[in-house]
Every structure is written in structure tokens, then in C-alpha cells.
N, C-alpha and C positions, 0 to 999 in steps of 0.2 A: 355557526351562523353569528356569532362574535364577532369576529374577524370581519366578515359583510357588512355590518351593520355600522363599528368604530368607521372602517375607510371610508362607507358610504358617508355617512355621518359628515369626516372629516372633508370630505370632496365636497358638501354642501357648505359647509363652512368656508372653506377658502372660495365656491366660489361667488358666494353670495358679498365676499369680501373684495369682491374683484372686482363685482359688478357694483357696489357699495362708494368705495372707495378709491377704485382704480387696479389696473393690473398690480396684483402684489409681486409678483415676479415680473420685470417689466419682459423677459421673453428669453426665456433659456435655448441656449446654444448649442446642441447636439451634433456637431459637424455644422452643414448647412442646411438641418433644418431646426428651426425654431420652433418653442412648445411656449403658449401662451396659460398664466396662472387658469384662466377661465376655461381652455381645453382641456388641462387637466384636474381641474374642480368635477366637470362634465365626465372625463373619464373617471377618476373615482367613486364620481354616483353612481355612475353605471355599474361600473364593479361591483360595488356593495348593493345595490338591486338583483343587478341579473345572479349573484351569487343565494342570496335569500332567497330569490324563487327556484334556482335548482336545490336548494335545498329543502324547503317547504314541500318540492317534489319527491323527493328520497333519496334523489341519485347519487352514486357515492361519490366520494370528497374529490378522489382525483375529478372528473368531470365537473364538478362545481366550480372548482379551480381553472382550468380552463375554458368554461364557458365564460366564467368572470374577466377573465384577462382577455379572452377574443373579442368581447364584449365593449371592453373596456376600451380596447386598442382601436378599433374600427369607431368607436365613438368619438375619441379624443380626435382621430386623425378627421374625421369629418366637422368636427368642431373647428379645428386648428383651419381648416380649408374654407369653411366662413370666414373666421375672422379675418384670413389674410385677406379675403376678396371684400371684405368692409374697410379694412385699413390702405386699400390701394385703390377705393372709390373716393377716398375723402378729398373731399376740396381743397385746390391748392391753396397755398398764403397767401394773401395779398398781396400787391405790388409794394415798396417800400414807396414812402409817402414824399420823400424831399428827393426834392426836384419836380413837384408835381405844381402846374401851374393852375389860377384859380382867380376869380374877381370877388370883393369884399361885399358879401352883403349888408354890410352893419358898420359904422364907423368902430375902426380898431385900433387898437392900443397894447401898453401895460396892462390896463385893466381887463380887456377880453374883448375880442368881437364875434366875429364868422365869415367865413368864407364858404365860397359854395367851387369845389374842388372842379376840376375838366377831366374825363380820360380814366378815373378812380373807378373800380368796381361796386366794394362797398357801400361807402355812403356820400354820396354827392356833398352835403353841407357837413362843414363843422366848427366845434366853436375854437377861435384863434387868440392869436395874441400876436403884437408888433413893439420893436424897442419905441417906434416913433406912432404919432395919432395918424392914422391912415383912413381917408374918406371912402364911400361905398361906392361903389363903382370902379376902386383903382384896381388894376391889373396887379398881382404879387405870385412869389412864387415861395412855397414851404420852404424851410431851410431847418427842421427840426421837429422831432415830433413828440408830446409826453402824455402820454396813453391815449385817449382819444381827441385831444386837442393838438394847434398846430400851431407853431411857431413859421410868421409871414414876413415877408422885405416885399418891398418892390421890386415887381421884374423888369 
């Protein structure tokens, strides 16, 4: 019963670490199949729990290990399927801002300003700066990006 408790505890630790700080193992490749740290943690927890339950019900050692391994493999496979589906459903990255057109909503110069971008999905208005002072209403094009701020020039 000790081996099941230890492996289950290590699996729980791996699962918590993977959920809190991100994937411990980005993805371990076994041929064409990838396995995430979260799925491995879930499998180890299920192995430990099912092994402890089998021992508590006085099953022979052979069957406790068989039950533990079977449930661990099944739970790992199911967890990895869910993880793969979640990863596939993530939003696409936003389009690049360089070359996007917009209109200044405030006086913009080296000290800063604001631009309303056209055709951008995530944010319409952004903090902006320009090499020269540009007046509100001026049509501009994005020529650079620094964090959430954009560098603009006359279009």
C-alpha cells in the first residue's frame, strides 16, 4: 500500500505544480503521441487511489497492480484527450499591428498620444507615439510596436 500512496502523492504534487506554475514537462513525446505533465499527474493520482482501494478490499497483489495500471492508463489517456481539445480550441494570436492604419484621437508626439486603429480585433484604441508632433484626426500608419504602445507616422 505504501507504493500506491507514494506514487499517488507524487502525482498530486506534479499535478498541482503543473496547474500552478505551468506545464512542468511541456510535452513528452512518445512517437507521434504527446503526453503533458498534467495528464501524467492525473494518471499517477488515479494509480495510487485505485491501488489503495484494491488493497483495502483485500485483493491479491497481482490484481491491485493490474487495476492500478489499467485505471492509470485510461485516466491519462482521457485527460490528454481533454488537454489536446482545449489546446486546439485556443484563440489565434492577434494579427500583427505593423502596417495597420488608424486615426489619431489626441495630439501625438515623442511624449505620447493615442490612436484608434482600424480593422484590429483586440483593442481599437492604443497609446501611441510619433517622431514628430501630429494633430488629432491625422490618418497614420503603425510602424512599430513596443508592448501595448504603437509607434506611428503619417499615412
